[in-house]
PDB file with SEQRES, HELIX, SHEET and CRYST1 records, atoms N, CA, C and O in Angstrom:
SEQRES   1 A   49  MET GLN VAL ILE ARG PHE GLY THR PHE GLU VAL CYS GLU          
SEQRES   2 A   49  HIS ALA ALA ARG THR GLY ARG ASN LEU GLN THR GLY GLU          
SEQRES   3 A   49  GLY ILE MET ILE SER ALA SER LYS VAL PRO ALA PHE LYS          
SEQRES   4 A   49  PRO GLY LYS GLY LEU LYS LYS ALA LEU LYS                      
HELIX    1 AA1 LYS A   42  LEU A   48  1                                   7    
SHEET    1 AA1 2 GLY A   7  HIS A  14  0                                        
SHEET    2 AA1 2 SER A  33  PRO A  40 -1                                        
SHEET    1 AA2 2 ARG A  17  ARG A  20  0                                        
SHEET    2 AA2 2 GLY A  27  ILE A  30 -1                                        
CRYST1    1.000    1.000    1.000  90.00  90.00  90.00 P 1           1          
ATOM      1  N   MET A   1       0.859  -1.166   0.000  1.00  0.00           N  
ATOM      2  CA  MET A   1       0.000   0.000   0.000  1.00  0.00           C  
ATOM      3  C   MET A   1       0.906   1.229   0.000  1.00  0.00           C  
ATOM      4  O   MET A   1       1.884   1.282   0.745  1.00  0.00           O  
ATOM      5  N   GLN A   2       0.584   2.208  -0.829  1.00  0.00           N  
ATOM      6  CA  GLN A   2       1.391   3.412  -0.935  1.00  0.00           C  
ATOM      7  C   GLN A   2       0.560   4.632  -0.571  1.00  0.00           C  
ATOM      8  O   GLN A   2      -0.554   4.808  -1.063  1.00  0.00           O  
ATOM      9  N   VAL A   3       1.113   5.466   0.292  1.00  0.00           N  
ATOM     10  CA  VAL A   3       0.497   6.735   0.641  1.00  0.00           C  
ATOM     11  C   VAL A   3       1.402   7.814   0.054  1.00  0.00           C  
ATOM     12  O   VAL A   3       2.548   7.961   0.479  1.00  0.00           O  
ATOM     13  N   ILE A   4       0.903   8.554  -0.904  1.00  0.00           N  
ATOM     14  CA  ILE A   4       1.724   9.504  -1.646  1.00  0.00           C  
ATOM     15  C   ILE A   4       2.345  10.529  -0.708  1.00  0.00           C  
ATOM     16  O   ILE A   4       1.674  11.097   0.153  1.00  0.00           O  
ATOM     17  N   ARG A   5       3.634  10.752  -0.893  1.00  0.00           N  
ATOM     18  CA  ARG A   5       4.481  11.672  -0.122  1.00  0.00           C  
ATOM     19  C   ARG A   5       4.701  11.242   1.317  1.00  0.00           C  
ATOM     20  O   ARG A   5       5.374  11.947   2.068  1.00  0.00           O  
ATOM     21  N   PHE A   6       4.162  10.126   1.714  1.00  0.00           N  
ATOM     22  CA  PHE A   6       4.368   9.641   3.082  1.00  0.00           C  
ATOM     23  C   PHE A   6       5.278   8.418   3.083  1.00  0.00           C  
ATOM     24  O   PHE A   6       6.292   8.398   3.780  1.00  0.00           O  
ATOM     25  N   GLY A   7       4.921   7.403   2.307  1.00  0.00           N  
ATOM     26  CA  GLY A   7       5.749   6.211   2.239  1.00  0.00           C  
ATOM     27  C   GLY A   7       4.983   5.003   1.734  1.00  0.00           C  
ATOM     28  O   GLY A   7       3.837   5.103   1.295  1.00  0.00           O  
ATOM     29  N   THR A   8       5.647   3.861   1.807  1.00  0.00           N  
ATOM     30  CA  THR A   8       5.088   2.617   1.311  1.00  0.00           C  
ATOM     31  C   THR A   8       5.117   1.565   2.411  1.00  0.00           C  
ATOM     32  O   THR A   8       6.131   1.387   3.086  1.00  0.00           O  
ATOM     33  N   PHE A   9       4.007   0.875   2.585  1.00  0.00           N  
ATOM     34  CA  PHE A   9       3.919  -0.243   3.510  1.00  0.00           C  
ATOM     35  C   PHE A   9       3.898  -1.527   2.694  1.00  0.00           C  
ATOM     36  O   PHE A   9       3.224  -1.606   1.668  1.00  0.00           O  
ATOM     37  N   GLU A  10       4.631  -2.523   3.148  1.00  0.00           N  
ATOM     38  CA  GLU A  10       4.610  -3.811   2.468  1.00  0.00           C  
ATOM     39  C   GLU A  10       4.757  -4.923   3.494  1.00  0.00           C  
ATOM     40  O   GLU A  10       5.107  -4.672   4.647  1.00  0.00           O  
ATOM     41  N   VAL A  11       4.489  -6.144   3.071  1.00  0.00           N  
ATOM     42  CA  VAL A  11       4.590  -7.311   3.945  1.00  0.00           C  
ATOM     43  C   VAL A  11       5.870  -8.062   3.580  1.00  0.00           C  
ATOM     44  O   VAL A  11       6.088  -8.399   2.416  1.00  0.00           O  
ATOM     45  N   CYS A  12       6.708  -8.321   4.575  1.00  0.00           N  
ATOM     46  CA  CYS A  12       7.936  -9.089   4.382  1.00  0.00           C  
ATOM     47  C   CYS A  12       7.802 -10.402   5.133  1.00  0.00           C  
ATOM     48  O   CYS A  12       7.139 -10.476   6.167  1.00  0.00           O  
ATOM     49  N   GLU A  13       8.434 -11.427   4.604  1.00  0.00           N  
ATOM     50  CA  GLU A  13       8.389 -12.736   5.253  1.00  0.00           C  
ATOM     51  C   GLU A  13       9.720 -13.015   5.934  1.00  0.00           C  
ATOM     52  O   GLU A  13      10.779 -12.880   5.321  1.00  0.00           O  
ATOM     53  N   HIS A  14       9.663 -13.403   7.200  1.00  0.00           N  
ATOM     54  CA  HIS A  14      10.841 -13.844   7.930  1.00  0.00           C  
ATOM     55  C   HIS A  14      10.858 -15.364   7.914  1.00  0.00           C  
ATOM     56  O   HIS A  14       9.847 -16.004   8.203  1.00  0.00           O  
ATOM     57  N   ALA A  15      11.991 -15.935   7.582  1.00  0.00           N  
ATOM     58  CA  ALA A  15      12.118 -17.386   7.505  1.00  0.00           C  
ATOM     59  C   ALA A  15      12.118 -18.001   8.901  1.00  0.00           C  
ATOM     60  O   ALA A  15      12.391 -17.320   9.890  1.00  0.00           O  
ATOM     61  N   ALA A  16      11.811 -19.292   8.971  1.00  0.00           N  
ATOM     62  CA  ALA A  16      11.885 -20.021  10.234  1.00  0.00           C  
ATOM     63  C   ALA A  16      13.350 -20.066  10.674  1.00  0.00           C  
ATOM     64  O   ALA A  16      14.257 -20.115   9.843  1.00  0.00           O  
ATOM     65  N   ARG A  17      13.569 -20.049  11.990  1.00  0.00           N  
ATOM     66  CA  ARG A  17      14.933 -20.049  12.491  1.00  0.00           C  
ATOM     67  C   ARG A  17      14.977 -20.694  13.876  1.00  0.00           C  
ATOM     68  O   ARG A  17      13.945 -20.925  14.507  1.00  0.00           O  
ATOM     69  N   THR A  18      16.181 -20.975  14.325  1.00  0.00           N  
ATOM     70  CA  THR A  18      16.375 -21.562  15.646  1.00  0.00           C  
ATOM     71  C   THR A  18      16.681 -20.451  16.641  1.00  0.00           C  
ATOM     72  O   THR A  18      17.523 -19.591  16.384  1.00  0.00           O  
ATOM     73  N   GLY A  19      15.994 -20.475  17.774  1.00  0.00           N  
ATOM     74  CA  GLY A  19      16.229 -19.506  18.839  1.00  0.00           C  
ATOM     75  C   GLY A  19      16.625 -20.229  20.115  1.00  0.00           C  
ATOM     76  O   GLY A  19      16.834 -21.442  20.113  1.00  0.00           O  
ATOM     77  N   ARG A  20      16.727 -19.485  21.193  1.00  0.00           N  
ATOM     78  CA  ARG A  20      17.125 -20.090  22.457  1.00  0.00           C  
ATOM     79  C   ARG A  20      16.309 -19.499  23.599  1.00  0.00           C  
ATOM     80  O   ARG A  20      16.133 -18.283  23.685  1.00  0.00           O  
ATOM     81  N   ASN A  21      15.815 -20.368  24.472  1.00  0.00           N  
ATOM     82  CA  ASN A  21      15.138 -19.940  25.685  1.00  0.00           C  
ATOM     83  C   ASN A  21      16.229 -19.481  26.654  1.00  0.00           C  
ATOM     84  O   ASN A  21      17.036 -20.297  27.099  1.00  0.00           O  
ATOM     85  N   LEU A  22      16.265 -18.193  26.984  1.00  0.00           N  
ATOM     86  CA  LEU A  22      17.343 -17.652  27.799  1.00  0.00           C  
ATOM     87  C   LEU A  22      17.321 -18.156  29.245  1.00  0.00           C  
ATOM     88  O   LEU A  22      18.356 -18.160  29.911  1.00  0.00           O  
ATOM     89  N   GLN A  23      16.167 -18.575  29.729  1.00  0.00           N  
ATOM     90  CA  GLN A  23      16.081 -19.066  31.115  1.00  0.00           C  
ATOM     91  C   GLN A  23      16.622 -20.489  31.249  1.00  0.00           C  
ATOM     92  O   GLN A  23      17.261 -20.826  32.246  1.00  0.00           O  
ATOM     93  N   THR A  24      16.360 -21.325  30.233  1.00  0.00           N  
ATOM     94  CA  THR A  24      16.766 -22.730  30.331  1.00  0.00           C  
ATOM     95  C   THR A  24      17.944 -23.067  29.425  1.00  0.00           C  
ATOM     96  O   THR A  24      18.596 -24.093  29.621  1.00  0.00           O  
ATOM     97  N   GLY A  25      18.228 -22.222  28.438  1.00  0.00           N  
ATOM     98  CA  GLY A  25      19.298 -22.502  27.490  1.00  0.00           C  
ATOM     99  C   GLY A  25      18.887 -23.481  26.406  1.00  0.00           C  
ATOM    100  O   GLY A  25      19.701 -23.835  25.552  1.00  0.00           O  
ATOM    101  N   GLU A  26      17.644 -23.922  26.426  1.00  0.00           N  
ATOM    102  CA  GLU A  26      17.138 -24.907  25.468  1.00  0.00           C  
ATOM    103  C   GLU A  26      16.906 -24.256  24.106  1.00  0.00           C  
ATOM    104  O   GLU A  26      16.403 -23.135  24.027  1.00  0.00           O  
ATOM    105  N   GLY A  27      17.273 -24.959  23.041  1.00  0.00           N  
ATOM    106  CA  GLY A  27      17.020 -24.481  21.689  1.00  0.00           C  
ATOM    107  C   GLY A  27      15.560 -24.665  21.328  1.00  0.00           C  
ATOM    108  O   GLY A  27      14.965 -25.693  21.652  1.00  0.00           O  
ATOM    109  N   ILE A  28      14.974 -23.677  20.658  1.00  0.00           N  
ATOM    110  CA  ILE A  28      13.579 -23.774  20.227  1.00  0.00           C  
ATOM    111  C   ILE A  28      13.490 -23.347  18.764  1.00  0.00           C  
ATOM    112  O   ILE A  28      14.337 -22.599  18.274  1.00  0.00           O  
ATOM    113  N   MET A  29      12.473 -23.822  18.081  1.00  0.00           N  
ATOM    114  CA  MET A  29      12.254 -23.467  16.681  1.00  0.00           C  
ATOM    115  C   MET A  29      11.261 -22.310  16.619  1.00  0.00           C  
ATOM    116  O   MET A  29      10.158 -22.404  17.158  1.00  0.00           O  
ATOM    117  N   ILE A  30      11.650 -21.231  15.967  1.00  0.00           N  
ATOM    118  CA  ILE A  30      10.776 -20.085  15.766  1.00  0.00           C  
ATOM    119  C   ILE A  30      10.211 -20.204  14.355  1.00  0.00           C  
ATOM    120  O   ILE A  30      10.967 -20.252  13.384  1.00  0.00           O  
ATOM    121  N   SER A  31       8.898 -20.253  14.237  1.00  0.00           N  
ATOM    122  CA  SER A  31       8.259 -20.480  12.938  1.00  0.00           C  
ATOM    123  C   SER A  31       8.371 -19.247  12.038  1.00  0.00           C  
ATOM    124  O   SER A  31       8.631 -18.139  12.508  1.00  0.00           O  
ATOM    125  N   ALA A  32       8.174 -19.461  10.758  1.00  0.00           N  
ATOM    126  CA  ALA A  32       8.182 -18.369   9.790  1.00  0.00           C  
ATOM    127  C   ALA A  32       7.026 -17.423  10.082  1.00  0.00           C  
ATOM    128  O   ALA A  32       5.986 -17.840  10.590  1.00  0.00           O  
ATOM    129  N   SER A  33       7.211 -16.154   9.760  1.00  0.00           N  
ATOM    130  CA  SER A  33       6.153 -15.183  10.040  1.00  0.00           C  
ATOM    131  C   SER A  33       6.183 -14.067   9.013  1.00  0.00           C  
ATOM    132  O   SER A  33       7.172 -13.873   8.307  1.00  0.00           O  
ATOM    133  N   LYS A  34       5.094 -13.349   8.945  1.00  0.00           N  
ATOM    134  CA  LYS A  34       4.990 -12.178   8.076  1.00  0.00           C  
ATOM    135  C   LYS A  34       4.981 -10.944   8.964  1.00  0.00           C  
ATOM    136  O   LYS A  34       4.283 -10.905   9.977  1.00  0.00           O  
ATOM    137  N   VAL A  35       5.763  -9.931   8.578  1.00  0.00           N  
ATOM    138  CA  VAL A  35       5.871  -8.709   9.375  1.00  0.00           C  
ATOM    139  C   VAL A  35       5.690  -7.490   8.470  1.00  0.00           C  
ATOM    140  O   VAL A  35       6.022  -7.545   7.286  1.00  0.00           O  
ATOM    141  N   PRO A  36       5.167  -6.396   9.016  1.00  0.00           N  
ATOM    142  CA  PRO A  36       5.016  -5.186   8.216  1.00  0.00           C  
ATOM    143  C   PRO A  36       6.363  -4.471   8.073  1.00  0.00           C  
ATOM    144  O   PRO A  36       7.206  -4.521   8.969  1.00  0.00           O  
ATOM    145  N   ALA A  37       6.545  -3.808   6.934  1.00  0.00           N  
ATOM    146  CA  ALA A  37       7.745  -3.012   6.695  1.00  0.00           C  
ATOM    147  C   ALA A  37       7.309  -1.667   6.129  1.00  0.00           C  
ATOM    148  O   ALA A  37       6.297  -1.580   5.434  1.00  0.00           O  
ATOM    149  N   PHE A  38       8.066  -0.625   6.423  1.00  0.00           N  
ATOM    150  CA  PHE A  38       7.727   0.719   5.971  1.00  0.00           C  
ATOM    151  C   PHE A  38       8.949   1.365   5.342  1.00  0.00           C  
ATOM    152  O   PHE A  38      10.043   1.322   5.904  1.00  0.00           O  
ATOM    153  N   LYS A  39       8.755   1.970   4.164  1.00  0.00           N  
ATOM    154  CA  LYS A  39       9.786   2.753   3.504  1.00  0.00           C  
ATOM    155  C   LYS A  39       9.277   4.182   3.407  1.00  0.00           C  
ATOM    156  O   LYS A  39       8.261   4.427   2.756  1.00  0.00           O  
ATOM    157  N   PRO A  40       9.960   5.132   4.039  1.00  0.00           N  
ATOM    158  CA  PRO A  40       9.481   6.516   3.979  1.00  0.00           C  
ATOM    159  C   PRO A  40       9.626   7.096   2.572  1.00  0.00           C  
ATOM    160  O   PRO A  40      10.572   6.776   1.852  1.00  0.00           O  
ATOM    161  N   GLY A  41       8.679   7.949   2.193  1.00  0.00           N  
ATOM    162  CA  GLY A  41       8.711   8.606   0.901  1.00  0.00           C  
ATOM    163  C   GLY A  41       9.515   9.895   0.947  1.00  0.00           C  
ATOM    164  O   GLY A  41       9.943  10.327   2.018  1.00  0.00           O  
ATOM    165  N   LYS A  42       9.720  10.505  -0.200  1.00  0.00           N  
ATOM    166  CA  LYS A  42      10.511  11.732  -0.292  1.00  0.00           C  
ATOM    167  C   LYS A  42       9.909  12.867   0.529  1.00  0.00           C  
ATOM    168  O   LYS A  42      10.638  13.628   1.165  1.00  0.00           O  
ATOM    169  N   GLY A  43       8.584  12.983   0.519  1.00  0.00           N  
ATOM    170  CA  GLY A  43       7.925  14.051   1.269  1.00  0.00           C  
ATOM    171  C   GLY A  43       8.155  13.934   2.764  1.00  0.00           C  
ATOM    172  O   GLY A  43       8.399  14.936   3.437  1.00  0.00           O  
ATOM    173  N   LEU A  44       8.079  12.722   3.288  1.00  0.00           N  
ATOM    174  CA  LEU A  44       8.298  12.503   4.720  1.00  0.00           C  
ATOM    175  C   LEU A  44       9.761  12.751   5.080  1.00  0.00           C  
ATOM    176  O   LEU A  44      10.052  13.373   6.101  1.00  0.00           O  
ATOM    177  N   LYS A  45      10.678  12.270   4.249  1.00  0.00           N  
ATOM    178  CA  LYS A  45      12.103  12.493   4.501  1.00  0.00           C  
ATOM    179  C   LYS A  45      12.420  13.985   4.525  1.00  0.00           C  
ATOM    180  O   LYS A  45      13.168  14.458   5.381  1.00  0.00           O  
ATOM    181  N   LYS A  46      11.847  14.717   3.579  1.00  0.00           N  
ATOM    182  CA  LYS A  46      12.092  16.155   3.494  1.00  0.00           C  
ATOM    183  C   LYS A  46      11.531  16.871   4.725  1.00  0.00           C  
ATOM    184  O   LYS A  46      12.167  17.786   5.250  1.00  0.00           O  
ATOM    185  N   ALA A  47      10.353  16.465   5.186  1.00  0.00           N  
ATOM    186  CA  ALA A  47       9.725  17.101   6.341  1.00  0.00           C  
ATOM    187  C   ALA A  47      10.501  16.844   7.629  1.00  0.00           C  
ATOM    188  O   ALA A  47      10.450  17.660   8.549  1.00  0.00           O  
ATOM    189  N   LEU A  48      11.214  15.730   7.710  1.00  0.00           N  
ATOM    190  CA  LEU A  48      11.951  15.382   8.917  1.00  0.00           C  
ATOM    191  C   LEU A  48      13.346  16.008   8.979  1.00  0.00           C  
ATOM    192  O   LEU A  48      13.981  15.996  10.033  1.00  0.00           O  
ATOM    193  N   LYS A  49      13.821  16.548   7.869  1.00  0.00           N  
ATOM    194  CA  LYS A  49      15.154  17.169   7.875  1.00  0.00           C  
ATOM    195  C   LYS A  49      15.135  18.508   8.540  1.00  0.00           C  
ATOM    196  O   LYS A  49      16.171  19.166   8.632  1.00  0.00           O  
TER     197      LYS A  49                                                      
END                                                                             
C-alpha cells in the first residue's frame, strides 16, 4: 500500500529459524512469520530534515 508523499507499507516474510530460551538454554524453533515493513517517501524524509 502506498500513501503519496508519506511512504510505502509492504509485507515481508521472515524465515523459520532456531532460537534459544534464555532461562533454560534450550534451543527452540521459531516459525516463519509475516511482518510489516515501511519505507518513507521523499515528502516525509524532506519534512523530517
